[in-house]
C-alpha positions in Angstrom: -49.2 -35.5 -1.7 -51.3 -32.6 -0.4 -51.6 -31.4 3.3 -54.8 -32.4 5.0 -56.6 -29.3 6.4 -60.0 -27.8 6.5 -60.0 -25.0 3.9 -63.3 -23.4 4.7 -64.6 -22.0 8.0 -63.6 -22.8 11.6 -61.1 -25.7 11.7 -62.1 -26.7 15.2 -65.7 -26.9 14.4 -65.1 -29.0 11.3 -63.0 -31.4 13.4 -66.0 -32.0 15.6 -68.0 -33.2 12.7 -65.5 -35.0 10.5 -62.0 -36.4 10.8 -59.6 -34.5 8.6 -59.0 -37.4 6.2 -62.7 -38.0 5.9 -63.5 -34.4 5.2 -60.6 -33.8 2.8 -62.6 -35.5 0.0 -65.1 -32.6 0.2 -62.4 -30.2 -0.9 -60.8 -32.2 -3.7 -62.3 -30.0 -6.5 -60.6 -27.0 -4.9 -57.3 -28.7 -4.0 -56.7 -30.6 -7.2 -57.3 -27.7 -9.6 -55.5 -29.3 -12.5 -57.1 -32.7 -12.2 -60.0 -33.4 -14.6 -61.4 -36.6 -13.0 -60.4 -39.0 -10.3 -61.4 -42.2 -8.5 -61.2 -41.6 -4.8 -60.7 -44.8 -2.8 -60.4 -45.4 1.0 -57.4 -47.5 2.0 -59.6 -50.3 3.2 -61.2 -51.0 -0.1 -60.5 -54.4 -1.8 -61.2 -54.6 -5.5 -62.6 -57.9 -6.8 -62.6 -56.6 -10.4 -60.3 -54.4 -12.4 -60.4 -50.7 -11.4 -60.8 -49.9 -15.1 -64.4 -51.2 -14.8 -65.2 -48.4 -12.4 -63.2 -45.8 -14.3 -65.2 -46.8 -17.4 -68.4 -45.3 -15.9 -67.0 -41.8 -16.6 -67.6 -42.5 -20.3 -71.2 -43.2 -19.6 -71.9 -40.0 -17.7 -74.4 -37.7 -19.4 -73.7 -34.0 -19.6 -75.2 -33.3 -16.1 -73.6 -36.1 -14.1 -70.7 -35.1 -11.9 -69.9 -38.1 -9.7 -70.9 -41.7 -9.0 -71.2 -43.3 -5.6 -73.0 -46.4 -4.2 -75.6 -46.5 -1.3 -73.9 -46.8 2.1 -75.9 -49.8 2.9 -78.8 -51.8 1.5 -80.7 -51.9 4.8 -81.4 -48.5 6.3 -81.9 -49.7 9.9 -78.3 -51.1 10.1 -76.5 -48.5 8.0 -74.0 -46.2 9.6 -75.8 -42.9 8.7 -79.1 -43.9 10.2 -77.4 -44.9 13.5 -74.5 -42.4 14.0 -74.7 -39.4 11.6 -74.8 -36.0 13.2 -75.5 -34.3 9.9 -78.0 -34.7 7.1 -77.4 -37.4 4.5 -78.7 -38.4 1.1 -81.8 -40.6 0.9 -82.6 -43.3 3.4 -79.1 -44.8 3.7 -76.6 -42.1 2.7 -73.9 -42.8 0.2 -70.7 -44.7 0.6 -67.9 -42.1 0.2 -65.2 -44.7 0.4 -65.3 -45.1 -3.4 -66.2 -42.0 -5.4 -65.8 -41.5 -9.1 -65.6 -37.7 -9.7 -65.4 -35.4 -12.7 -63.7 -32.5 -10.9 -63.9 -30.3 -13.9 -67.7 -30.5 -14.0 -67.9 -30.0 -10.3 -65.8 -26.9 -10.4 -67.7 -25.5 -13.4 -71.1 -26.2 -12.0 -72.4 -23.8 -9.3 -74.7 -25.1 -6.7 -76.7 -24.0 -3.7 -78.0 -26.4 -1.0 -80.9 -27.8 -3.0 -78.7 -28.4 -6.1 -80.4 -25.7 -8.2 -77.7 -23.8 -10.2 -77.0 -20.4 -8.8 -74.1 -18.0 -8.5 -72.6 -19.8 -5.4 -69.2 -21.3 -5.6 -68.3 -24.7 -4.1 -66.7 -23.2 -1.1 -69.7 -20.9 -0.4 -71.9 -24.0 -0.4 -69.9 -26.0 2.1 -69.5 -23.2 4.7 -73.3 -22.5 5.1 -74.0 -26.2 5.3 -71.3 -26.5 8.0 -72.9 -23.5 9.9 -76.4 -25.0 9.6 -75.5 -28.4 10.9 -72.5 -28.0 13.2 -74.7 -28.4 16.3 -77.0 -31.1 14.6 
């Protein structure tokens, strides 16, 4: 068990955007430094098939794939992001972060900047500027 805290930037500002448990998944690559891959699952998820079916997708990742998530909703107009998000989100519906298959080693070894072009930025350095840019969004 790891303590839930915002490890980058102003804690109070992060709390305005995200609940601590919701934001914690953003920091998993930095917190779980010895974990290669994981399946993050919210507590309200009900599996109708074996979890191994999802875990098996890791074996199908190509060399550049870091994580797998599903769209947040199939219909953009009634999805959560299009109605309530105070920050930018992916695509027209956003992604459902309640089930995330993540290769943490690849995430830690890959360096991103905001438009996902490799640069010298570290994961922590990417999150803090995004937070600064969108904290008043």
